[in-house]
C-alpha positions in Angstrom: -12.6 -19.6 10.9 -10.3 -16.1 11.0 -13.7 -14.0 10.4 -15.2 -16.8 13.2 -12.9 -15.8 15.5 -13.1 -12.3 14.5 -16.5 -11.6 15.2 -16.7 -13.9 19.0 -13.3 -11.5 19.6 -15.1 -7.7 18.5 -18.6 -8.9 19.4 -21.6 -7.9 16.9 -23.5 -5.0 17.0 -26.8 -3.7 15.4 -27.6 0.1 14.7 -30.7 1.1 12.1 -31.3 -2.7 11.8 -27.6 -2.9 10.6 -25.3 -5.4 11.7 -21.6 -4.9 12.1 -18.5 -6.4 14.1 -17.8 -3.9 16.6 -14.7 -2.2 16.7 -15.5 1.0 17.9 -16.5 0.0 21.3 -13.7 -2.3 22.9 -15.2 -4.9 25.0 -13.5 -5.8 28.3 -12.0 -8.8 26.3 -10.4 -6.6 23.8 -9.3 -4.0 26.3 -7.3 -7.0 28.2 -6.1 -8.2 25.2 -4.6 -4.4 23.4 -2.7 -4.6 27.5 -1.2 -8.0 26.5 0.0 -7.2 23.3 1.5 -4.0 24.3 3.3 -6.2 27.2 4.4 -8.6 23.9 5.0 -5.7 21.9 7.7 -4.3 24.4 8.9 -7.3 25.2 9.9 -8.6 21.5 11.4 -5.0 20.3 13.6 -5.3 23.4 15.3 -8.5 21.5 19.0 -8.7 19.5 17.4 -7.5 15.9 19.1 -11.4 14.8 17.6 -12.9 17.3 14.4 -11.4 16.5 14.2 -12.2 12.9 15.1 -15.6 13.5 11.9 -15.6 15.6 9.6 -13.9 13.0 10.9 -16.3 10.1 10.4 -19.5 12.6 6.6 -18.3 13.4 6.0 -16.7 9.6 7.3 -20.3 7.5 6.8 -18.3 4.3 10.2 -19.2 2.3 8.7 -16.9 -0.3 8.1 -13.8 1.8 12.3 -14.7 2.0 13.8 -14.9 -1.2 14.3 -12.0 -3.7 14.3 -13.8 -6.9 11.4 -16.6 -6.0 8.5 -13.9 -5.2 6.0 -12.5 -7.1 2.7 -10.3 -6.4 -0.6 -11.9 -6.2 -1.8 -8.9 -5.5 -2.8 -5.5 -7.0 -4.2 -2.2 -6.0 -5.2 0.0 -7.9 -6.4 3.5 -6.6 -8.0 4.9 -9.3 -8.7 8.2 -7.8 -6.7 10.3 -5.5 -9.4 11.4 -3.1 -11.5 9.8 -0.1 -14.6 11.6 1.6 -13.8 10.2 5.6 -11.8 12.7 8.4 -10.1 9.1 9.8 -7.7 11.1 11.7 -4.9 7.9 11.1 -5.1 8.6 7.3 -3.6 11.7 5.2 -5.9 10.8 2.5 -8.7 12.3 5.3 -10.7 15.6 3.3 -8.6 17.8 6.5 -5.3 16.7 5.8 -4.9 15.6 2.0 -2.7 17.5 0.2 -2.8 15.4 -2.8 -3.9 17.0 -6.6 -7.1 15.2 -7.8 -6.4 12.7 -10.5 -8.2 9.9 -12.3 -6.5 7.3 -14.3 -7.0 7.3 -17.9 -8.8 4.1 -19.1 -6.2 2.8 -21.7 -3.2 3.2 -18.6 -5.5 1.1 -16.9 -6.7 -1.4 -19.6 -2.8 -1.5 -20.6 -2.0 -2.6 -17.0 -4.7 -5.2 -17.3 -3.7 -6.8 -20.2 -0.2 -7.4 -19.0 -1.9 -9.0 -15.7 -3.6 -11.3 -18.0 -0.5 -11.9 -20.8 0.8 -13.8 -17.2 -2.6 -16.0 -16.2 -2.9 -13.4 -13.2 -5.7 -15.2 -10.7 -4.8 -13.5 -7.7 -6.7 -10.0 -6.4 -7.4 -6.9 -8.0 -8.5 -4.1 -5.1 -10.2 -1.0 -6.3 -8.4 1.0 -3.4 -5.5 2.0 -1.3 -5.8 5.6 0.0 -9.0 6.4 -1.6 -13.0 5.6 -1.7 -13.1 3.5 -4.4 -17.2 4.7 -4.8 -15.8 8.4 -5.7 -14.3 7.4 -9.1 -17.5 7.9 -11.6 -16.5 5.4 -14.2 -16.2 2.8 -11.5 -18.4 0.1 -13.3 -16.4 0.4 -16.6 -13.0 -0.7 -14.4 -14.4 -3.5 -12.6 -16.7 -4.7 -15.5 -12.8 -4.7 -17.7 -11.0 -6.3 -15.0 -13.9 -9.0 -14.8 -13.4 -9.6 -18.6 -10.0 -10.3 -18.8 -9.7 -11.6 -15.6 -11.8 -14.1 -15.1 -10.1 -16.1 -12.3 -9.4 -13.8 -10.3 -10.7 -12.1 -7.1 -12.1 -8.6 -8.0 -12.3 -6.4 -3.9 -13.8 -3.4 -3.1 -13.1 -1.8 0.6 -15.3 1.2 1.4 -16.2 3.5 4.3 -20.0 3.4 3.0 -21.3 7.1 3.0 -21.2 6.9 -0.8 -22.9 2.9 -0.4 -26.1 3.1 -2.0 -29.2 1.0 -3.6 -27.8 1.9 -7.6 -23.8 1.4 -7.1 -24.3 -2.0 -4.6 -26.3 -3.6 -7.7 -23.7 -2.0 -10.1 -21.0 -4.0 -7.7 -23.0 -7.1 -7.5 -23.7 -7.3 -11.4 -20.2 -5.8 -13.0 -18.6 -8.8 -10.8 -16.7 -7.9 -8.0 -16.1 -10.8 -5.3 -15.8 -9.4 -2.3 -17.5 -5.9 0.0 -16.3 -5.4 2.7 -17.9 -2.0 5.1 -15.7 -0.4 7.1 -18.1 2.2 8.8 -16.0 5.0 10.6 -17.7 7.0 13.6 -17.4 9.0 16.8 -19.7 7.1 18.6 -22.3 4.2 18.4 -25.4 6.9 18.6 -24.5 7.8 15.5 -26.5 7.2 12.5 -25.2 5.0 9.7 -25.1 6.2 6.3 -28.9 5.7 4.6 -27.6 4.3 1.4 -26.2 0.6 3.4 -29.9 0.6 5.0 -31.3 0.6 1.5 -28.9 -1.5 -0.4 -28.9 -3.9 2.1 -32.8 -3.9 2.1 -33.6 -3.5 -1.9 -30.3 -5.3 -3.0 -29.3 -7.9 -0.5 -32.2 -9.3 1.0 -34.3 -10.4 -2.2 -31.5 -12.4 -3.2 -30.8 -14.8 0.3 -32.8 -16.9 1.8 -32.3 -15.0 5.5 -34.4 -12.3 7.8 -31.8 -9.8 7.7 -27.9 -9.6 6.6 -25.5 -10.3 9.1 -22.0 -8.4 9.7 -20.5 -11.5 7.7 -22.1 -12.8 5.0 -21.6 -15.3 2.0 -24.0 -15.8 -0.8 -24.4 -16.8 -4.7 -24.3 -14.3 -7.1 -24.2 -15.1 -11.2 -22.8 -18.3 -10.6 -19.9 -16.4 -8.2 -19.5 -16.8 -4.1 -19.8 -12.8 -2.9 -18.2 -12.1 0.8 -20.3 -9.5 2.4 -19.3 -8.3 5.5 -19.0 -5.0 7.4 -17.1 -3.4 10.5 -17.7 -0.5 12.9 -14.5 1.3 13.7 -13.2 5.1 15.4 -12.8 7.5 13.5 -10.1 9.0 15.7 -8.7 5.7 16.2 -4.7 5.4 16.6 -2.9 2.3 13.9 0.2 1.7 12.7 2.5 4.9 12.0 1.6 4.4 7.9 5.2 4.3 6.9 5.0 7.8 9.0 2.7 9.7 7.2 -0.3 9.3 9.6 -1.3 12.1 11.2 -2.3 11.2 15.1 1.2 9.5 15.0 3.3 10.8 17.9 6.5 9.0 17.4 8.1 10.6 14.9 11.5 11.0 16.1 11.6 6.4 16.4 12.7 4.2 13.5 11.8 1.0 12.9 13.4 -2.5 11.7 12.3 -5.9 11.1 11.0 -7.6 7.9 8.3 -6.8 6.0 6.2 -9.1 3.7 4.1 -6.3 1.6 6.9 -5.6 -0.5 6.7 -9.5 -1.4 2.9 -9.8 -2.6 1.2 -7.0 -3.3 2.0 -4.2 -5.9 0.0 -1.0 -5.7 -0.4 1.8 -8.6 -1.9 5.3 -8.2 -4.2 7.0 -10.4 -1.1 8.7 -12.6 0.1 5.1 -13.1 3.2 5.5 -10.3 4.1 2.5 -8.8 4.5 2.4 -4.7 6.7 0.6 -2.0 3.5 -0.8 0.0 0.5 0.3 0.3 1.7 2.6 3.1 3.3 4.5 0.5 0.4 7.3 0.0 2.8 10.1 -1.7 3.8 7.2 -4.5 7.7 9.2 -4.2 9.2 6.9 -6.8 8.6 8.6 -9.8 10.8 5.7 -12.5 8.5 3.0 -10.5 5.5 3.9 -13.5 3.2 1.7 -15.1 2.9 4.2 -18.4 6.4 3.3 -19.0 6.9 -0.1 -18.1 5.6 -3.3 -18.0 4.4 -4.2 -14.5 6.2 -7.2 -14.1 9.6 -5.3 -15.4 8.4 -2.9 -12.0 8.0 -6.0 -9.4 11.5 -7.1 -10.6 13.3 -3.8 -10.8 16.6 -3.0 -9.3 14.4 -0.8 -6.7 12.5 -3.6 -5.3 15.3 -6.7 -5.2 16.9 -3.5 -3.3 14.8 -3.2 -0.7 13.6 -7.2 -0.4 17.2 -8.1 -0.1 17.1 -5.4 2.7 13.9 -6.4 4.6 15.3 -10.0 4.3 18.0 -8.7 6.5 15.6 -6.9 8.6 17.2 -4.3 7.4 14.5 -0.7 7.1 17.6 1.9 7.8 18.5 2.0 4.1 14.4 3.6 3.1 12.7 6.6 4.4 9.2 5.0 4.1 10.3 1.7 5.9 12.5 2.8 8.8 9.4 5.0 10.1 6.7 2.4 9.7 5.5 0.3 13.1 4.2 -2.2 10.9 4.4 -5.6 12.4 4.9 -7.0 8.5 2.4 -9.4 8.0 -1.0 -9.2 7.6 -2.9 -12.3 10.2 -4.9 -13.2 7.4 -2.0 -14.3 4.9 -0.1 -16.6 7.7 -0.9 -20.3 7.3 -1.7 -21.3 10.9 -3.0 -20.7 14.0 0.0 -19.2 15.7 1.7 -17.7 12.9 -1.5 -15.3 13.0 -1.5 -15.6 17.0 2.2 -14.1 16.9 1.6 -11.5 14.1 -2.0 -10.6 15.8 0.0 -10.0 19.4 2.4 -7.6 17.1 0.1 -5.8 15.2 
């Protein structure tokens, strides 16, 4: 349902016979909605913080996101290599701003983590991305295959900018067991040519698999007894998104601090290439060196004092005690994960 609403709201665009959800060139409806969101968000943050927290809890209505003990992660993001190949102005991982060392995850470390997940019969989502481009990982197939073999009930997801996507690695993703491929193509204008590899992947790999004449912007099909979801979004390489915990290069409000609940530390766990665990997907530098999968079981890290204290503060709407959180203007939850239409609209207006 949410995908259909997104398609209708943003509209679709065709470039080089490839269809995308069009977030690059906002329609009149999108411009009006952005204005409404601006008014709504400004009014919301004028409300006294305790009252605002009650409103938030009412709309979210998910007890697991407000309980330190009961919560458990259902999504694991692996940053298998600390590199991206795009120039997005809203992200420090851009090739123009990235100052991290180029590190790739050791396979033994990866297998240790996957095996720990298997012991708990993990059946959530495994995402092969955080602040990086997964198709730059040389032995990506080995990583995916091991997760698919050990975690047969998990959902395996790839988010790529499409620059390196091609017929060969696209087929590899399908054969290795990927369940979802999302392609976010970042460009300066709709006149710019899209990567040729995407065209070849769709023409030579996807079209023969489906009984259709074209690959739409949102496609689901059966492959090797699995339902595979393939969808594409055309986006502005210079857009301004959230502050990303203060790390976004094009974020101007450096002196503003934020408060309010955030659900990310209640359902996702992020692991970078050397085994360090971040507090959420906006944790670009993974500064908590004590949270390391080389030394600890992933479930022990999740229940660590650091995460327990972080969640307790967020339950009270207090971001001030965490350097990352207090610089983060994220609304607190992803509309895709909310349970009803009203909560989706509420979070959507704040995002």
